[in-house]
N, C-alpha and C positions, 0 to 999 in steps of 0.2 A: 389377422387377414390383411391388414394394410401393408405388411412386410412381404407379401407374396409377390413373386415376379410375375410380370404381365406377358411373358412369352411361353407359357405352358398352361395346360389344363390340369385341374386338381380333382381328385376323388376323395370324398370324406365318407366315413361310416356313420351309421345311425345309432342313436341311443333311443331304443324303442320303449315308449311309455304306454302303460295299459291302465284300464279302469279297474277299480276294486271296490269292495263294499266299504272300505275305509275312507274313500274320497268324501270331501265335504261339498255337497251340491250347491251350497250357498256361496262358495268361493268362485268368483267370476274369472279370476286370473288363472289360466290353465296351468302354467308352470308351478303355481302354488297348490292347485287342486290335485293334480296327478303327480304323486310322489314315487310311484313304483315303476320300475322298468325291467325288461328281460335281462337276465344275468349274462346271456351270451349275445354277441353281436349277430344281428339277423343275417340270414343267408338266402341265396336264391335256391328254390326247390330243384331247379333243373340240373345244376352242377355243383351246388354247395359253396359257390364263391360268395363273399360278403356283398350285401346290398349296399350300393353307394349312391351318393348324389353328386352332381357336378358343380364345381365352382369354375367359372370361365371368364377370362378377360374378353370383352365384347369384340375388340378390334382383332385379336388373335383368332377368335372363332370365325369372324367374317373373312379374314385374309386367307384362312385355310379352307374356307367353304365347307365347314363341318355340319353335321346333322346330329341332333340329339335323339336318343331313344324316347319312347313313350314314358312319361314320368321323370324324364331328365336324369336317368340313372347313369348313362354312359354317353360317349360321343363316338362318332365314326365318320369316315369319309376320306381321310388322308393318313397313310401309314407312317408319314414322317413326323406326325405331331408328338410333342413332348407331353407325357402324362406323369403326374406324381401323386402317389397316395399319401394323404396326410393323416397321421395318427394322433396328433395333439389337438385336433379340432373334431368335434362330433356334432352331428345334426340331431337335435331333439325332435323326435317324431311322435305325433299324437294321431293315431289312426282313427280312433273313435273317442269322443269326449262327452257325449250325452246321447240319450235316446232320440231326442229331436234331430240332432246332427246326423245320426245314423240314417234316419228316414229320408231327410232331404238330400243327403249326399248320395245315397243309394238310388233314389228316384232320378236325380239329375244325371248321374253317371249313366244310368240305363238309357235315358233319352239320347245322350251324346253317343253312346255305343251303337244305338240303332241307326243313327244318322251317318256313321262312318262307313266307308267302303272297305276299310282294311280289316284284317283279322284282329279280333280283340279278345283272344283267350287270356291275355294278361289280366283282364278285369273280370274273370270268371267269378272271383270271390264276391264281387258286387252283385252279380245276378243271383248267386247263391243266397246272399243276404236278402235280396228282393223276395225270393221264395219264402224265406222265414217271415218277413214282414207281412206278406199276403196270407200266410197260414194262420195269423192271429196269435202268435206266441207272445210272451212277455217281452216288451221292447227293452226293458232294463236288462234282462238276462241276455237278450240278443246283442245289445250294445257292448256289454262286457265281453261276450264271446268274440264279437267282431274286432275288439281292440287287440286281441292276440293274433288274429289272422292265421290261425292254425298252428302257430308256434307253441312249443311246450310251455306249460304254465309254471316255469321256473323263474321267479321274480325276486327282486331285491329292492329295498328302500334306498333311493338315490336321488333325492330331490335336487333340482338344479340350484347351484349356488347363486343366489340373487343379491349377495352382499355388495356387489359392485354397483348396483343400481342406486340412484339417488333417492332419498326418502320422498315418497309421494309421487314417484314417476311410474309406478307399476299400476297404471290405470288403463282401462279399455279406451283406445284412441278412436276406433271406429264404432262408436256406440250405436249409431243408426243401423249399421250392418249386423252388429251382434244381437240386436233385438228383432231382426227380420223374422217373420213367421215362415213356416214350412211352405205355405201357399205362395208367399212372395218369392221365395227362392226358386220354387218350381216354375212359377210364371216367368221369371227372368230367363231361365234356361229354355223354356218353351219358346220365348221370343227370339232367343239366339238361334235356335234350330229353324224357326220359321224364316228368319233373315237368310240363313244359309240356303234354304230352299228357294227363296226369292232370287238370290245371287245366281243359282244354277240356271234358273229360267231366263233371267235377264242376260246372262252371258251369251247364250246361244243366239240372241237377237241383235247383238252388237256388231259393229263394223270391224273388219280386219284392219290391222296396222295402227289402230288407235287404242291407247291405254284408257281404261275407265277413269272417269273423274267424278267428283261430287260437286253439285252446283248449289250455291247459296240461294235459298228461296227469297225472292225480292218483293213478295207481295202477300199480305194477309188481310182478309176483310172479316168484319164482325157483323153478323145479323143477329139471329137468336143463338148462333153458335159461331166459333172461330172456323174459318175456311181458308185453304190456300188460294191465293189469287196471283199467280205469276204474271209477269209482264209479257208482252209480245216477244221481246228480245229473248227472254228466258225460254219461251216455246220454240223459237228458231234454234237456239243453242242445243236444245234436246234433240232436234231433228238432225243437226250437223255432227254432233260429237257423241261419244259413248258416255252419256250421263248415267251413272249407275244409280244415283239417288240424289234427293234434295236434302240439304241441311237447314235446320231451323232451330231457333232457341225457344220457340213457342211449344210448350209441353202439350197443350190441348190438341194439337194436330199431328203429333208424331204417329207414325204407322198408317196415316192416310196415304192415298195415292194421288199424284198430280202429274198430268202428262204421262200417265202410266209408269211413273217412277215413285219409289217409296220415299216417304218423308221420315227422316230420323233426327234425333237430337244428338248433341255432342257425345253423350254416353254410348250411343250405338254405332258411331262412325267407325270404330275399330273393327266392326264386323263387315264393313263395306269395303271391298278392294277399290283403291283409288290412287291415282298418281298425284293429283292436286285437288284442292278445294278452290273452285273458280267462282269469282264474284262478278255478276253482271254489271254493266256500266250504270245501271239504274241505282246502284248502291255505292257508298263510299268504302272502298276497299280497306282503307286504314281503320275505319270504324269497325269493320268486320274483323280485321286482324286483332284489334284490341279486345273485342268480345271473345274471340276464340282463344286468344292468349290467356285470358283469365280462366278459361276452361281447360288449360293445359296443352294447347296445340302449339306446334312450332309455327312461327309466322312465315317461315320459308315455304310452307306448304300452301299458304293462302295467297292466291294471285288473281290479278284482274284478267279479263278476257283478252286484252291486248298482250299482256305478258304471256298468257297461255299460247297464243298464236305464235309469238316469237320462239317459244320453246318447241313448238311443233315443227317449225321450219316451212319453207316455201312449198315444198312438194306435198306435205301432209295438209297444209292449209288449203291448197288447191283441191286436193282429194276430198277434204271435209266440206268445202263449199259446193262441190258437185253433188254431195250426198243430201243437200238441203231439199232439192226438188223431190226425189223419191221418198225422203223422210216425211215431207209434208203430205205427199199423196197417201202414204200409209195411214197417217193420222186422220186425214179427211175420210178415208174409207171406214175407219173405226167410228168416226162421228156419225156417218150415214147409217152404219149398221146399228148404232145405238139410238140415234135421234131421228132418223129419217132424213130425206133431202131437205124438206122445209126447215126442220130443226137445225140442220147443219148450216144452212144459209143464214139463219138467225144468229147462230153462234159465231160465225165468221164476221158478220156485221158488228156484233158486240165487241169482238176482238179488235176490229179495225178502228172503232170509235175510241178505244183505249189509247191508240197511238203508240 
């Protein structure tokens, strides 16, 4: 793969492995456990062409403004692109590896399919599997059946050659993920879908001409529980800009709302559309950059409020400054609706005391 040119797209065929009664369930390393694959290269039911996966150089893909199909089987968008099919590389594909995996994968796929607005007949096999799961049949038999995906049961023993691997290197790297329960997997997918719903509602409330940002939460207080406690500056920033969500490292307060914005941890930021992560002046931006760098973020994405305003430019800064008054009026109206006039006055006084 290191010898492949970076100025074209590559398609590789699959080597499709299936579950059998001969598998050793105690073997955790899947390429050792599943030894049997289909004799024939798998094909698309619609036209009989081989099923492929895409290998793509990122820069070439971006320059050509290409799009990948669902499942990353093909690319399209520019008729001039160079595509080469590679025969000396195959992708080992494991559609089903256990009863547990069949259940959580099917449930998670179904949730994602419900949430999409596109046609999803490509994943009909998953909903067929869901019907089997709900019918109460043997999950072991269902998993073996699912591993074939309807292809003829003509198989051959052809275990992947692992001799090139260093002794002792064939271990589960992500042990925490490999031991996750079905409930945990489904919960994570449900959270992802809920964040998608939040994004849809938040987007229609945002100002025109401003890209959404994520704001670093600059205050947390502890009573009997942890609570978000943003500064006055942070509250003003929410009224002026399209703050899609707050970012915090504090696990205990993720998924709460503050200033009507969702609080997320670094793990969930990838589900929040944002141009930058903006740090209020109440925090040390370099300290925040270091924290987020350790969590895998690019430091170029983490900027101070002054840096953000420079990137906006004079016109957009003026526009956002004008939005502060109507933004605060909307917020005060929500306070009155929730706390009454006296409660709102009390809240404002408490805020002003914070400085």
